[in-house]
C-alpha positions as CSV (number, residue, x, y, z in Angstrom):
1,M,-44.1,45.5,-38.9
2,S,-44.6,42.5,-41.3
3,G,-47.7,44.2,-42.5
4,Y,-46.6,47.7,-42.8
5,F,-45.1,47.4,-46.2
6,S,-48.0,45.1,-48.0
7,D,-50.6,47.8,-46.1
8,K,-48.8,50.6,-47.8
9,I,-48.9,48.8,-51.0
10,Q,-52.7,47.8,-50.7
11,K,-53.1,51.3,-50.0
12,L,-51.5,52.9,-53.1
13,N,-53.2,50.0,-55.3
14,N,-56.6,50.8,-54.0
15,G,-55.8,54.6,-54.9
16,M,-55.1,53.8,-58.6
17,E,-57.4,54.2,-61.2
18,V,-58.1,50.9,-62.9
19,N,-58.2,51.4,-66.7
20,D,-58.3,48.9,-69.7
21,R,-55.7,51.1,-71.1
22,G,-53.4,51.5,-68.0
23,L,-50.4,51.1,-69.9
24,E,-51.2,53.6,-72.5
25,L,-52.3,56.2,-69.8
26,S,-49.1,55.6,-68.0
27,S,-47.1,56.3,-70.8
28,R,-48.9,59.5,-71.7
29,L,-48.3,60.7,-68.4
30,I,-44.8,60.1,-68.5
31,T,-44.4,61.7,-71.8
32,N,-46.9,64.6,-71.6
33,K,-46.2,65.7,-67.6
34,L,-43.2,64.2,-66.0
35,M,-40.8,64.3,-69.4
36,K,-42.5,67.6,-70.8
37,N,-39.8,69.8,-72.3
38,K,-37.1,67.6,-71.4
39,C,-34.5,66.2,-73.8
40,C,-33.5,62.9,-72.7
41,S,-32.1,60.0,-74.9
42,F,-30.4,56.2,-73.8
43,H,-28.8,54.0,-75.9
44,F,-26.6,51.0,-75.6
45,E,-22.8,51.1,-77.1
46,K,-21.3,47.8,-78.2
47,V,-19.2,46.1,-75.5
48,K,-15.6,46.4,-76.2
49,V,-13.5,43.1,-75.8
50,S,-10.8,45.6,-74.4
51,T,-13.3,47.2,-71.8
52,V,-14.5,43.5,-70.8
53,E,-10.6,42.6,-70.2
54,Q,-9.6,45.7,-68.2
55,L,-12.8,45.1,-66.0
56,V,-11.9,41.8,-65.5
57,R,-8.1,42.4,-64.7
58,S,-9.2,45.7,-62.5
59,S,-11.5,43.3,-60.4
60,K,-11.0,43.4,-56.7
61,N,-10.1,39.8,-55.1
62,K,-13.1,39.4,-53.3
63,P,-14.6,35.7,-52.2
64,A,-16.1,34.0,-55.1
65,G,-19.8,34.3,-55.5
66,V,-22.5,31.9,-56.4
67,D,-20.3,30.6,-59.5
68,N,-17.3,29.5,-57.0
69,L,-15.2,31.3,-59.5
70,D,-12.2,33.3,-57.5
71,V,-11.1,36.4,-59.3
72,K,-7.5,35.3,-58.8
73,L,-8.1,32.7,-61.5
74,L,-10.0,34.6,-63.8
75,K,-7.2,38.0,-63.8
76,P,-4.3,35.7,-65.7
77,V,-6.6,34.5,-68.2
78,A,-8.7,37.5,-68.7
79,N,-7.3,38.1,-72.4
80,V,-8.8,34.5,-73.4
81,L,-12.0,35.0,-71.4
82,A,-12.7,38.6,-72.8
83,L,-14.1,37.6,-75.9
84,P,-16.9,35.1,-75.1
85,I,-17.9,37.4,-71.8
86,C,-18.1,40.5,-74.3
87,H,-20.0,38.3,-76.8
88,I,-22.7,37.0,-74.0
89,I,-23.0,40.8,-73.0
90,T,-23.5,41.9,-76.4
91,L,-26.0,38.9,-77.2
92,S,-27.9,39.9,-73.8
93,F,-28.4,43.5,-74.8
94,E,-29.6,42.8,-78.3
95,K,-32.0,39.9,-77.6
96,S,-33.1,41.8,-74.3
97,I,-32.5,38.5,-72.3
98,C,-30.7,38.3,-68.8
99,P,-29.1,35.1,-68.2
100,G,-30.8,33.7,-65.1
101,D,-27.7,32.9,-63.2
102,W,-26.8,36.8,-63.4
103,K,-29.8,37.6,-61.2
104,I,-28.7,35.3,-58.6
105,A,-26.4,36.8,-55.8
106,K,-24.6,35.6,-52.6
107,I,-25.5,37.9,-49.4
108,I,-23.5,37.6,-46.4
109,P,-25.0,39.8,-43.6
110,L,-22.1,41.8,-41.6
111,P,-22.8,42.7,-38.1
112,K,-22.5,46.4,-37.3
113,N,-21.0,47.5,-34.7
114,N,-20.8,43.9,-32.9
115,K,-18.3,41.6,-32.5
116,L,-19.0,37.9,-33.3
117,S,-17.8,35.6,-30.5
118,Q,-18.5,31.9,-30.7
119,G,-21.6,32.0,-32.6
120,K,-23.0,35.0,-30.8
121,I,-23.5,38.4,-31.2
122,V,-21.7,40.3,-28.5
123,D,-22.6,44.4,-27.9
124,Q,-19.4,46.1,-27.7
């Protein structure tokens, strides 16, 4: 199983045409074939302070993430935090930079259809 995905990727890579103009070729393929006769557009709207404040206030009370900030502490000061958070988000979009800390997540696996008993998983 460990080599399954790497084998699939290797087969895909071997089947691809190597070309110095690879990026240009991909762009033309997307434009001329996949998106032909399709009208699509995408743009970012400026983030509103009121929206950020509303999102902070409506956040669910979940355990703290990697920043160790509890949502219960953030909600009462949402009106104070909204402006600096809004500024950071807006700059992130304008400069096309995502702060490194935003790319970090705390993942806690939860057993499915099992009970945890004294550190061991016991089938039901």
